[in-house]
PDB file with SEQRES, HELIX, SHEET and CRYST1 records, atoms N, CA, C and O in Angstrom:
SEQRES   1 A   81  MET GLN ASN LYS PHE VAL ASN VAL LEU ARG ILE ILE ALA          
SEQRES   2 A   81  TYR THR GLY ILE ILE THR ALA SER VAL PHE SER ILE LEU          
SEQRES   3 A   81  LYS CYS MET LYS GLU LYS LYS ARG LYS ASP ASN ASN GLU          
SEQRES   4 A   81  ARG MET LEU LEU ILE ALA ARG GLN ILE ASP ALA GLN ILE          
SEQRES   5 A   81  ARG ASN THR ASN ARG LYS THR SER PRO ARG TYR HIS GLU          
SEQRES   6 A   81  LYS ASN GLN ALA LYS TYR ASP GLU LEU TRP GLY ASN ASN          
SEQRES   7 A   81  GLU CYS ASN                                                  
HELIX    1 AA1 GLN A    2  LYS A   58  1                                  57    
HELIX    2 AA2 PRO A   61  TRP A   75  1                                  15    
CRYST1    1.000    1.000    1.000  90.00  90.00  90.00 P 1           1          
ATOM      1  N   MET A   1     -45.893   2.058  37.709  1.00  0.00           N  
ATOM      2  CA  MET A   1     -45.695   3.046  36.673  1.00  0.00           C  
ATOM      3  C   MET A   1     -44.252   3.537  36.643  1.00  0.00           C  
ATOM      4  O   MET A   1     -43.633   3.620  35.582  1.00  0.00           O  
ATOM      5  N   GLN A   2     -43.725   3.863  37.828  1.00  0.00           N  
ATOM      6  CA  GLN A   2     -42.356   4.359  37.905  1.00  0.00           C  
ATOM      7  C   GLN A   2     -41.374   3.242  37.566  1.00  0.00           C  
ATOM      8  O   GLN A   2     -40.333   3.508  36.965  1.00  0.00           O  
ATOM      9  N   ASN A   3     -41.677   2.003  37.934  1.00  0.00           N  
ATOM     10  CA  ASN A   3     -40.821   0.862  37.657  1.00  0.00           C  
ATOM     11  C   ASN A   3     -40.710   0.628  36.142  1.00  0.00           C  
ATOM     12  O   ASN A   3     -39.625   0.331  35.642  1.00  0.00           O  
ATOM     13  N   LYS A   4     -41.820   0.760  35.416  1.00  0.00           N  
ATOM     14  CA  LYS A   4     -41.799   0.604  33.966  1.00  0.00           C  
ATOM     15  C   LYS A   4     -40.973   1.706  33.310  1.00  0.00           C  
ATOM     16  O   LYS A   4     -40.246   1.468  32.345  1.00  0.00           O  
ATOM     17  N   PHE A   5     -41.097   2.909  33.848  1.00  0.00           N  
ATOM     18  CA  PHE A   5     -40.343   4.042  33.322  1.00  0.00           C  
ATOM     19  C   PHE A   5     -38.840   3.818  33.486  1.00  0.00           C  
ATOM     20  O   PHE A   5     -38.066   4.116  32.576  1.00  0.00           O  
ATOM     21  N   VAL A   6     -38.425   3.298  34.637  1.00  0.00           N  
ATOM     22  CA  VAL A   6     -37.013   3.005  34.903  1.00  0.00           C  
ATOM     23  C   VAL A   6     -36.519   1.914  33.954  1.00  0.00           C  
ATOM     24  O   VAL A   6     -35.407   1.990  33.431  1.00  0.00           O  
ATOM     25  N   ASN A   7     -37.359   0.896  33.739  1.00  0.00           N  
ATOM     26  CA  ASN A   7     -36.973  -0.173  32.812  1.00  0.00           C  
ATOM     27  C   ASN A   7     -36.797   0.363  31.382  1.00  0.00           C  
ATOM     28  O   ASN A   7     -35.866  -0.032  30.681  1.00  0.00           O  
ATOM     29  N   VAL A   8     -37.675   1.244  30.963  1.00  0.00           N  
ATOM     30  CA  VAL A   8     -37.562   1.839  29.633  1.00  0.00           C  
ATOM     31  C   VAL A   8     -36.286   2.669  29.537  1.00  0.00           C  
ATOM     32  O   VAL A   8     -35.591   2.620  28.523  1.00  0.00           O  
ATOM     33  N   LEU A   9     -35.973   3.429  30.581  1.00  0.00           N  
ATOM     34  CA  LEU A   9     -34.741   4.224  30.585  1.00  0.00           C  
ATOM     35  C   LEU A   9     -33.506   3.335  30.534  1.00  0.00           C  
ATOM     36  O   LEU A   9     -32.534   3.674  29.859  1.00  0.00           O  
ATOM     37  N   ARG A  10     -33.527   2.207  31.234  1.00  0.00           N  
ATOM     38  CA  ARG A  10     -32.404   1.263  31.202  1.00  0.00           C  
ATOM     39  C   ARG A  10     -32.217   0.704  29.788  1.00  0.00           C  
ATOM     40  O   ARG A  10     -31.098   0.620  29.283  1.00  0.00           O  
ATOM     41  N   ILE A  11     -33.308   0.334  29.178  1.00  0.00           N  
ATOM     42  CA  ILE A  11     -33.233  -0.212  27.816  1.00  0.00           C  
ATOM     43  C   ILE A  11     -32.675   0.840  26.857  1.00  0.00           C  
ATOM     44  O   ILE A  11     -31.842   0.530  26.006  1.00  0.00           O  
ATOM     45  N   ILE A  12     -33.129   2.064  26.995  1.00  0.00           N  
ATOM     46  CA  ILE A  12     -32.623   3.152  26.148  1.00  0.00           C  
ATOM     47  C   ILE A  12     -31.134   3.376  26.400  1.00  0.00           C  
ATOM     48  O   ILE A  12     -30.372   3.587  25.456  1.00  0.00           O  
ATOM     49  N   ALA A  13     -30.714   3.332  27.662  1.00  0.00           N  
ATOM     50  CA  ALA A  13     -29.300   3.531  27.997  1.00  0.00           C  
ATOM     51  C   ALA A  13     -28.449   2.408  27.418  1.00  0.00           C  
ATOM     52  O   ALA A  13     -27.407   2.674  26.818  1.00  0.00           O  
ATOM     53  N   TYR A  14     -28.874   1.151  27.586  1.00  0.00           N  
ATOM     54  CA  TYR A  14     -28.127   0.015  27.037  1.00  0.00           C  
ATOM     55  C   TYR A  14     -28.056   0.091  25.508  1.00  0.00           C  
ATOM     56  O   TYR A  14     -27.016  -0.179  24.908  1.00  0.00           O  
ATOM     57  N   THR A  15     -29.156   0.454  24.907  1.00  0.00           N  
ATOM     58  CA  THR A  15     -29.181   0.586  23.448  1.00  0.00           C  
ATOM     59  C   THR A  15     -28.215   1.672  22.992  1.00  0.00           C  
ATOM     60  O   THR A  15     -27.513   1.500  21.995  1.00  0.00           O  
ATOM     61  N   GLY A  16     -28.174   2.776  23.706  1.00  0.00           N  
ATOM     62  CA  GLY A  16     -27.245   3.868  23.382  1.00  0.00           C  
ATOM     63  C   GLY A  16     -25.795   3.434  23.515  1.00  0.00           C  
ATOM     64  O   GLY A  16     -24.958   3.769  22.676  1.00  0.00           O  
ATOM     65  N   ILE A  17     -25.500   2.685  24.579  1.00  0.00           N  
ATOM     66  CA  ILE A  17     -24.122   2.213  24.791  1.00  0.00           C  
ATOM     67  C   ILE A  17     -23.720   1.250  23.677  1.00  0.00           C  
ATOM     68  O   ILE A  17     -22.621   1.347  23.131  1.00  0.00           O  
ATOM     69  N   ILE A  18     -24.606   0.330  23.349  1.00  0.00           N  
ATOM     70  CA  ILE A  18     -24.308  -0.637  22.282  1.00  0.00           C  
ATOM     71  C   ILE A  18     -24.137   0.076  20.948  1.00  0.00           C  
ATOM     72  O   ILE A  18     -23.228  -0.247  20.184  1.00  0.00           O  
ATOM     73  N   THR A  19     -25.001   1.039  20.666  1.00  0.00           N  
ATOM     74  CA  THR A  19     -24.906   1.789  19.410  1.00  0.00           C  
ATOM     75  C   THR A  19     -23.592   2.560  19.344  1.00  0.00           C  
ATOM     76  O   THR A  19     -22.938   2.585  18.301  1.00  0.00           O  
ATOM     77  N   ALA A  20     -23.204   3.187  20.447  1.00  0.00           N  
ATOM     78  CA  ALA A  20     -21.950   3.944  20.476  1.00  0.00           C  
ATOM     79  C   ALA A  20     -20.756   3.016  20.267  1.00  0.00           C  
ATOM     80  O   ALA A  20     -19.814   3.376  19.562  1.00  0.00           O  
ATOM     81  N   SER A  21     -20.784   1.831  20.868  1.00  0.00           N  
ATOM     82  CA  SER A  21     -19.665   0.894  20.696  1.00  0.00           C  
ATOM     83  C   SER A  21     -19.600   0.374  19.257  1.00  0.00           C  
ATOM     84  O   SER A  21     -18.509   0.196  18.715  1.00  0.00           O  
ATOM     85  N   VAL A  22     -20.745   0.133  18.642  1.00  0.00           N  
ATOM     86  CA  VAL A  22     -20.761  -0.310  17.240  1.00  0.00           C  
ATOM     87  C   VAL A  22     -20.175   0.777  16.338  1.00  0.00           C  
ATOM     88  O   VAL A  22     -19.358   0.482  15.465  1.00  0.00           O  
ATOM     89  N   PHE A  23     -20.583   2.026  16.540  1.00  0.00           N  
ATOM     90  CA  PHE A  23     -20.036   3.122  15.736  1.00  0.00           C  
ATOM     91  C   PHE A  23     -18.538   3.273  15.960  1.00  0.00           C  
ATOM     92  O   PHE A  23     -17.792   3.564  15.024  1.00  0.00           O  
ATOM     93  N   SER A  24     -18.094   3.075  17.207  1.00  0.00           N  
ATOM     94  CA  SER A  24     -16.672   3.168  17.509  1.00  0.00           C  
ATOM     95  C   SER A  24     -15.893   2.074  16.785  1.00  0.00           C  
ATOM     96  O   SER A  24     -14.831   2.339  16.222  1.00  0.00           O  
ATOM     97  N   ILE A  25     -16.404   0.867  16.796  1.00  0.00           N  
ATOM     98  CA  ILE A  25     -15.748  -0.248  16.106  1.00  0.00           C  
ATOM     99  C   ILE A  25     -15.697   0.008  14.600  1.00  0.00           C  
ATOM    100  O   ILE A  25     -14.670  -0.226  13.963  1.00  0.00           O  
ATOM    101  N   LEU A  26     -16.799   0.486  14.037  1.00  0.00           N  
ATOM    102  CA  LEU A  26     -16.830   0.775  12.605  1.00  0.00           C  
ATOM    103  C   LEU A  26     -15.834   1.870  12.236  1.00  0.00           C  
ATOM    104  O   LEU A  26     -15.184   1.802  11.193  1.00  0.00           O  
ATOM    105  N   LYS A  27     -15.721   2.871  13.091  1.00  0.00           N  
ATOM    106  CA  LYS A  27     -14.778   3.958  12.835  1.00  0.00           C  
ATOM    107  C   LYS A  27     -13.346   3.441  12.877  1.00  0.00           C  
ATOM    108  O   LYS A  27     -12.532   3.818  12.035  1.00  0.00           O  
ATOM    109  N   CYS A  28     -13.026   2.584  13.844  1.00  0.00           N  
ATOM    110  CA  CYS A  28     -11.687   2.011  13.932  1.00  0.00           C  
ATOM    111  C   CYS A  28     -11.381   1.144  12.718  1.00  0.00           C  
ATOM    112  O   CYS A  28     -10.264   1.167  12.201  1.00  0.00           O  
ATOM    113  N   MET A  29     -12.366   0.382  12.263  1.00  0.00           N  
ATOM    114  CA  MET A  29     -12.167  -0.460  11.084  1.00  0.00           C  
ATOM    115  C   MET A  29     -11.931   0.397   9.848  1.00  0.00           C  
ATOM    116  O   MET A  29     -11.098   0.057   9.007  1.00  0.00           O  
ATOM    117  N   LYS A  30     -12.651   1.495   9.733  1.00  0.00           N  
ATOM    118  CA  LYS A  30     -12.487   2.384   8.589  1.00  0.00           C  
ATOM    119  C   LYS A  30     -11.101   3.024   8.598  1.00  0.00           C  
ATOM    120  O   LYS A  30     -10.457   3.128   7.554  1.00  0.00           O  
ATOM    121  N   GLU A  31     -10.636   3.456   9.786  1.00  0.00           N  
ATOM    122  CA  GLU A  31      -9.311   4.050   9.899  1.00  0.00           C  
ATOM    123  C   GLU A  31      -8.225   3.025   9.594  1.00  0.00           C  
ATOM    124  O   GLU A  31      -7.226   3.348   8.952  1.00  0.00           O  
ATOM    125  N   LYS A  32      -8.419   1.781  10.056  1.00  0.00           N  
ATOM    126  CA  LYS A  32      -7.448   0.720   9.777  1.00  0.00           C  
ATOM    127  C   LYS A  32      -7.383   0.443   8.288  1.00  0.00           C  
ATOM    128  O   LYS A  32      -6.298   0.272   7.732  1.00  0.00           O  
ATOM    129  N   LYS A  33      -8.531   0.398   7.642  1.00  0.00           N  
ATOM    130  CA  LYS A  33      -8.568   0.159   6.197  1.00  0.00           C  
ATOM    131  C   LYS A  33      -7.875   1.301   5.458  1.00  0.00           C  
ATOM    132  O   LYS A  33      -7.123   1.064   4.513  1.00  0.00           O  
ATOM    133  N   ARG A  34      -8.124   2.531   5.883  1.00  0.00           N  
ATOM    134  CA  ARG A  34      -7.478   3.683   5.260  1.00  0.00           C  
ATOM    135  C   ARG A  34      -5.961   3.606   5.430  1.00  0.00           C  
ATOM    136  O   ARG A  34      -5.211   3.894   4.497  1.00  0.00           O  
ATOM    137  N   LYS A  35      -5.516   3.218   6.621  1.00  0.00           N  
ATOM    138  CA  LYS A  35      -4.077   3.098   6.877  1.00  0.00           C  
ATOM    139  C   LYS A  35      -3.475   1.992   6.017  1.00  0.00           C  
ATOM    140  O   LYS A  35      -2.395   2.170   5.453  1.00  0.00           O  
ATOM    141  N   ASP A  36      -4.163   0.847   5.909  1.00  0.00           N  
ATOM    142  CA  ASP A  36      -3.680  -0.251   5.077  1.00  0.00           C  
ATOM    143  C   ASP A  36      -3.607   0.166   3.617  1.00  0.00           C  
ATOM    144  O   ASP A  36      -2.638  -0.148   2.926  1.00  0.00           O  
ATOM    145  N   ASN A  37      -4.632   0.875   3.143  1.00  0.00           N  
ATOM    146  CA  ASN A  37      -4.623   1.350   1.764  1.00  0.00           C  
ATOM    147  C   ASN A  37      -3.474   2.325   1.523  1.00  0.00           C  
ATOM    148  O   ASN A  37      -2.839   2.304   0.469  1.00  0.00           O  
ATOM    149  N   ASN A  38      -3.217   3.176   2.509  1.00  0.00           N  
ATOM    150  CA  ASN A  38      -2.125   4.139   2.398  1.00  0.00           C  
ATOM    151  C   ASN A  38      -0.786   3.408   2.316  1.00  0.00           C  
ATOM    152  O   ASN A  38       0.059   3.742   1.486  1.00  0.00           O  
ATOM    153  N   GLU A  39      -0.598   2.412   3.177  1.00  0.00           N  
ATOM    154  CA  GLU A  39       0.643   1.641   3.152  1.00  0.00           C  
ATOM    155  C   GLU A  39       0.790   0.891   1.827  1.00  0.00           C  
ATOM    156  O   GLU A  39       1.888   0.810   1.275  1.00  0.00           O  
ATOM    157  N   ARG A  40      -0.305   0.352   1.325  1.00  0.00           N  
ATOM    158  CA  ARG A  40      -0.276  -0.361   0.048  1.00  0.00           C  
ATOM    159  C   ARG A  40       0.096   0.586  -1.091  1.00  0.00           C  
ATOM    160  O   ARG A  40       0.880   0.224  -1.968  1.00  0.00           O  
ATOM    161  N   MET A  41      -0.465   1.795  -1.080  1.00  0.00           N  
ATOM    162  CA  MET A  41      -0.135   2.766  -2.121  1.00  0.00           C  
ATOM    163  C   MET A  41       1.332   3.196  -2.037  1.00  0.00           C  
ATOM    164  O   MET A  41       1.983   3.384  -3.065  1.00  0.00           O  
ATOM    165  N   LEU A  42       1.852   3.350  -0.822  1.00  0.00           N  
ATOM    166  CA  LEU A  42       3.272   3.702  -0.672  1.00  0.00           C  
ATOM    167  C   LEU A  42       4.162   2.585  -1.209  1.00  0.00           C  
ATOM    168  O   LEU A  42       5.174   2.852  -1.857  1.00  0.00           O  
ATOM    169  N   LEU A  43       3.788   1.337  -0.941  1.00  0.00           N  
ATOM    170  CA  LEU A  43       4.556   0.205  -1.444  1.00  0.00           C  
ATOM    171  C   LEU A  43       4.548   0.179  -2.968  1.00  0.00           C  
ATOM    172  O   LEU A  43       5.586  -0.036  -3.593  1.00  0.00           O  
ATOM    173  N   ILE A  44       3.382   0.398  -3.562  1.00  0.00           N  
ATOM    174  CA  ILE A  44       3.281   0.430  -5.024  1.00  0.00           C  
ATOM    175  C   ILE A  44       4.130   1.573  -5.584  1.00  0.00           C  
ATOM    176  O   ILE A  44       4.811   1.402  -6.596  1.00  0.00           O  
ATOM    177  N   ALA A  45       4.091   2.730  -4.934  1.00  0.00           N  
ATOM    178  CA  ALA A  45       4.878   3.874  -5.393  1.00  0.00           C  
ATOM    179  C   ALA A  45       6.370   3.567  -5.307  1.00  0.00           C  
ATOM    180  O   ALA A  45       7.127   3.933  -6.207  1.00  0.00           O  
ATOM    181  N   ARG A  46       6.804   2.898  -4.235  1.00  0.00           N  
ATOM    182  CA  ARG A  46       8.224   2.523  -4.120  1.00  0.00           C  
ATOM    183  C   ARG A  46       8.622   1.540  -5.209  1.00  0.00           C  
ATOM    184  O   ARG A  46       9.711   1.646  -5.774  1.00  0.00           O  
ATOM    185  N   GLN A  47       7.748   0.585  -5.509  1.00  0.00           N  
ATOM    186  CA  GLN A  47       8.053  -0.387  -6.559  1.00  0.00           C  
ATOM    187  C   GLN A  47       8.146   0.291  -7.919  1.00  0.00           C  
ATOM    188  O   GLN A  47       9.040  -0.016  -8.706  1.00  0.00           O  
ATOM    189  N   ILE A  48       7.233   1.205  -8.197  1.00  0.00           N  
ATOM    190  CA  ILE A  48       7.273   1.934  -9.476  1.00  0.00           C  
ATOM    191  C   ILE A  48       8.544   2.765  -9.557  1.00  0.00           C  
ATOM    192  O   ILE A  48       9.195   2.806 -10.600  1.00  0.00           O  
ATOM    193  N   ASP A  49       8.900   3.429  -8.460  1.00  0.00           N  
ATOM    194  CA  ASP A  49      10.113   4.238  -8.436  1.00  0.00           C  
ATOM    195  C   ASP A  49      11.342   3.365  -8.676  1.00  0.00           C  
ATOM    196  O   ASP A  49      12.245   3.755  -9.416  1.00  0.00           O  
ATOM    197  N   ALA A  50      11.381   2.191  -8.055  1.00  0.00           N  
ATOM    198  CA  ALA A  50      12.515   1.283  -8.259  1.00  0.00           C  
ATOM    199  C   ALA A  50      12.580   0.808  -9.704  1.00  0.00           C  
ATOM    200  O   ALA A  50      13.668   0.696 -10.269  1.00  0.00           O  
ATOM    201  N   GLN A  51      11.431   0.527 -10.307  1.00  0.00           N  
ATOM    202  CA  GLN A  51      11.409   0.103 -11.705  1.00  0.00           C  
ATOM    203  C   GLN A  51      11.886   1.225 -12.623  1.00  0.00           C  
ATOM    204  O   GLN A  51      12.600   0.971 -13.593  1.00  0.00           O  
ATOM    205  N   ILE A  52      11.498   2.457 -12.324  1.00  0.00           N  
ATOM    206  CA  ILE A  52      11.944   3.588 -13.137  1.00  0.00           C  
ATOM    207  C   ILE A  52      13.448   3.757 -13.017  1.00  0.00           C  
ATOM    208  O   ILE A  52      14.137   3.944 -14.020  1.00  0.00           O  
ATOM    209  N   ARG A  53      13.963   3.693 -11.788  1.00  0.00           N  
ATOM    210  CA  ARG A  53      15.413   3.823 -11.600  1.00  0.00           C  
ATOM    211  C   ARG A  53      16.156   2.693 -12.313  1.00  0.00           C  
ATOM    212  O   ARG A  53      17.194   2.919 -12.935  1.00  0.00           O  
ATOM    213  N   ASN A  54      15.614   1.470 -12.217  1.00  0.00           N  
ATOM    214  CA  ASN A  54      16.248   0.335 -12.863  1.00  0.00           C  
ATOM    215  C   ASN A  54      16.232   0.505 -14.384  1.00  0.00           C  
ATOM    216  O   ASN A  54      17.221   0.206 -15.054  1.00  0.00           O  
ATOM    217  N   THR A  55      15.125   0.979 -14.919  1.00  0.00           N  
ATOM    218  CA  THR A  55      15.037   1.204 -16.366  1.00  0.00           C  
ATOM    219  C   THR A  55      16.009   2.295 -16.793  1.00  0.00           C  
ATOM    220  O   THR A  55      16.687   2.162 -17.812  1.00  0.00           O  
ATOM    221  N   ASN A  56      16.077   3.361 -16.025  1.00  0.00           N  
ATOM    222  CA  ASN A  56      17.008   4.439 -16.352  1.00  0.00           C  
ATOM    223  C   ASN A  56      18.446   3.943 -16.306  1.00  0.00           C  
ATOM    224  O   ASN A  56      19.273   4.326 -17.133  1.00  0.00           O  
ATOM    225  N   ARG A  57      18.730   3.099 -15.345  1.00  0.00           N  
ATOM    226  CA  ARG A  57      20.083   2.563 -15.226  1.00  0.00           C  
ATOM    227  C   ARG A  57      20.404   1.675 -16.422  1.00  0.00           C  
ATOM    228  O   ARG A  57      21.502   1.745 -16.975  1.00  0.00           O  
ATOM    229  N   LYS A  58      19.447   0.839 -16.820  1.00  0.00           N  
ATOM    230  CA  LYS A  58      19.693  -0.097 -17.921  1.00  0.00           C  
ATOM    231  C   LYS A  58      19.773   0.595 -19.269  1.00  0.00           C  
ATOM    232  O   LYS A  58      20.381   0.062 -20.197  1.00  0.00           O  
ATOM    233  N   THR A  59      19.181   1.755 -19.396  1.00  0.00           N  
ATOM    234  CA  THR A  59      19.222   2.462 -20.676  1.00  0.00           C  
ATOM    235  C   THR A  59      20.327   3.513 -20.715  1.00  0.00           C  
ATOM    236  O   THR A  59      20.447   4.249 -21.695  1.00  0.00           O  
ATOM    237  N   SER A  60      21.119   3.587 -19.677  1.00  0.00           N  
ATOM    238  CA  SER A  60      22.186   4.585 -19.657  1.00  0.00           C  
ATOM    239  C   SER A  60      23.312   4.149 -20.596  1.00  0.00           C  
ATOM    240  O   SER A  60      23.517   2.952 -20.793  1.00  0.00           O  
ATOM    241  N   PRO A  61      24.040   5.100 -21.174  1.00  0.00           N  
ATOM    242  CA  PRO A  61      25.143   4.760 -22.085  1.00  0.00           C  
ATOM    243  C   PRO A  61      26.224   3.912 -21.401  1.00  0.00           C  
ATOM    244  O   PRO A  61      26.811   3.026 -22.021  1.00  0.00           O  
ATOM    245  N   ARG A  62      26.477   4.190 -20.139  1.00  0.00           N  
ATOM    246  CA  ARG A  62      27.513   3.444 -19.419  1.00  0.00           C  
ATOM    247  C   ARG A  62      27.125   1.966 -19.312  1.00  0.00           C  
ATOM    248  O   ARG A  62      27.958   1.084 -19.518  1.00  0.00           O  
ATOM    249  N   TYR A  63      25.863   1.707 -18.990  1.00  0.00           N  
ATOM    250  CA  TYR A  63      25.382   0.326 -18.889  1.00  0.00           C  
ATOM    251  C   TYR A  63      25.479  -0.361 -20.248  1.00  0.00           C  
ATOM    252  O   TYR A  63      25.875  -1.523 -20.335  1.00  0.00           O  
ATOM    253  N   HIS A  64      25.119   0.358 -21.301  1.00  0.00           N  
ATOM    254  CA  HIS A  64      25.172  -0.209 -22.650  1.00  0.00           C  
ATOM    255  C   HIS A  64      26.613  -0.541 -23.038  1.00  0.00           C  
ATOM    256  O   HIS A  64      26.871  -1.602 -23.606  1.00  0.00           O  
ATOM    257  N   GLU A  65      27.547   0.354 -22.738  1.00  0.00           N  
ATOM    258  CA  GLU A  65      28.961   0.114 -23.061  1.00  0.00           C  
ATOM    259  C   GLU A  65      29.489  -1.095 -22.302  1.00  0.00           C  
ATOM    260  O   GLU A  65      30.241  -1.898 -22.855  1.00  0.00           O  
ATOM    261  N   LYS A  66      29.107  -1.226 -21.059  1.00  0.00           N  
ATOM    262  CA  LYS A  66      29.559  -2.361 -20.250  1.00  0.00           C  
ATOM    263  C   LYS A  66      29.026  -3.671 -20.831  1.00  0.00           C  
ATOM    264  O   LYS A  66      29.761  -4.653 -20.939  1.00  0.00           O  
ATOM    265  N   ASN A  67      27.751  -3.679 -21.201  1.00  0.00           N  
ATOM    266  CA  ASN A  67      27.180  -4.883 -21.791  1.00  0.00           C  
ATOM    267  C   ASN A  67      27.769  -5.175 -23.164  1.00  0.00           C  
ATOM    268  O   ASN A  67      27.959  -6.336 -23.524  1.00  0.00           O  
ATOM    269  N   GLN A  68      28.054  -4.140 -23.921  1.00  0.00           N  
ATOM    270  CA  GLN A  68      28.654  -4.340 -25.243  1.00  0.00           C  
ATOM    271  C   GLN A  68      30.042  -4.952 -25.084  1.00  0.00           C  
ATOM    272  O   GLN A  68      30.435  -5.815 -25.870  1.00  0.00           O  
ATOM    273  N   ALA A  69      30.781  -4.515 -24.078  1.00  0.00           N  
ATOM    274  CA  ALA A  69      32.104  -5.091 -23.839  1.00  0.00           C  
ATOM    275  C   ALA A  69      31.978  -6.567 -23.457  1.00  0.00           C  
ATOM    276  O   ALA A  69      32.774  -7.384 -23.920  1.00  0.00           O  
ATOM    277  N   LYS A  70      31.013  -6.920 -22.636  1.00  0.00           N  
ATOM    278  CA  LYS A  70      30.795  -8.325 -22.275  1.00  0.00           C  
ATOM    279  C   LYS A  70      30.414  -9.141 -23.510  1.00  0.00           C  
ATOM    280  O   LYS A  70      30.904 -10.253 -23.706  1.00  0.00           O  
ATOM    281  N   TYR A  71      29.535  -8.575 -24.337  1.00  0.00           N  
ATOM    282  CA  TYR A  71      29.096  -9.271 -25.550  1.00  0.00           C  
ATOM    283  C   TYR A  71      30.283  -9.503 -26.488  1.00  0.00           C  
ATOM    284  O   TYR A  71      30.455 -10.596 -27.028  1.00  0.00           O  
ATOM    285  N   ASP A  72      31.094  -8.470 -26.674  1.00  0.00           N  
ATOM    286  CA  ASP A  72      32.267  -8.591 -27.546  1.00  0.00           C  
ATOM    287  C   ASP A  72      33.242  -9.629 -27.015  1.00  0.00           C  
ATOM    288  O   ASP A  72      33.856 -10.371 -27.782  1.00  0.00           O  
ATOM    289  N   GLU A  73      33.379  -9.675 -25.692  1.00  0.00           N  
ATOM    290  CA  GLU A  73      34.296 -10.646 -25.071  1.00  0.00           C  
ATOM    291  C   GLU A  73      33.787 -12.073 -25.280  1.00  0.00           C  
ATOM    292  O   GLU A  73      34.575 -12.978 -25.556  1.00  0.00           O  
ATOM    293  N   LEU A  74      32.481 -12.277 -25.150  1.00  0.00           N  
ATOM    294  CA  LEU A  74      31.922 -13.625 -25.312  1.00  0.00           C  
ATOM    295  C   LEU A  74      31.878 -14.065 -26.763  1.00  0.00           C  
ATOM    296  O   LEU A  74      32.275 -15.186 -27.079  1.00  0.00           O  
ATOM    297  N   TRP A  75      31.410 -13.213 -27.639  1.00  0.00           N  
ATOM    298  CA  TRP A  75      31.122 -13.615 -29.015  1.00  0.00           C  
ATOM    299  C   TRP A  75      32.096 -13.052 -30.025  1.00  0.00           C  
ATOM    300  O   TRP A  75      32.063 -13.416 -31.201  1.00  0.00           O  
ATOM    301  N   GLY A  76      32.931 -12.195 -29.586  1.00  0.00           N  
ATOM    302  CA  GLY A  76      33.869 -11.588 -30.519  1.00  0.00           C  
ATOM    303  C   GLY A  76      33.218 -10.431 -31.247  1.00  0.00           C  
ATOM    304  O   GLY A  76      31.994 -10.360 -31.356  1.00  0.00           O  
ATOM    305  N   ASN A  77      34.020  -9.554 -31.730  1.00  0.00           N  
ATOM    306  CA  ASN A  77      33.532  -8.397 -32.467  1.00  0.00           C  
ATOM    307  C   ASN A  77      33.408  -8.795 -33.916  1.00  0.00           C  
ATOM    308  O   ASN A  77      34.416  -9.105 -34.552  1.00  0.00           O  
ATOM    309  N   ASN A  78      32.195  -8.798 -34.465  1.00  0.00           N  
ATOM    310  CA  ASN A  78      31.954  -9.256 -35.828  1.00  0.00           C  
ATOM    311  C   ASN A  78      31.964  -8.124 -36.842  1.00  0.00           C  
ATOM    312  O   ASN A  78      31.326  -8.230 -37.890  1.00  0.00           O  
ATOM    313  N   GLU A  79      32.655  -7.078 -36.560  1.00  0.00           N  
ATOM    314  CA  GLU A  79      32.721  -5.978 -37.500  1.00  0.00           C  
ATOM    315  C   GLU A  79      33.578  -6.386 -38.698  1.00  0.00           C  
ATOM    316  O   GLU A  79      34.640  -6.989 -38.543  1.00  0.00           O  
ATOM    317  N   CYS A  80      33.115  -6.058 -39.844  1.00  0.00           N  
ATOM    318  CA  CYS A  80      33.864  -6.369 -41.064  1.00  0.00           C  
ATOM    319  C   CYS A  80      34.819  -5.232 -41.369  1.00  0.00           C  
ATOM    320  O   CYS A  80      34.402  -4.076 -41.444  1.00  0.00           O  
ATOM    321  N   ASN A  81      36.099  -5.545 -41.546  1.00  0.00           N  
ATOM    322  CA  ASN A  81      37.100  -4.516 -41.846  1.00  0.00           C  
ATOM    323  C   ASN A  81      37.448  -4.539 -43.289  1.00  0.00           C  
ATOM    324  O   ASN A  81      38.276  -3.746 -43.737  1.00  0.00           O  
TER     325      ASN A  81                                                      
END                                                                             
């Protein structure tokens, strides 16, 4: 009787240890996924910020004047006088 009771307690203990390790692994996987998602969102935000800065730079009057000067140099100024 006592031997069966000890065996049942061992099985319960092993089951508890296995369950705790599974929950620990799942928690680590969830945290890793959250960290990866966070890094991915930061990368996307940096890319969007770079695109905005690049667009602002390309639409600036100084950039337009520089390109207009290059265009005039290559193709000539076709203004009618």
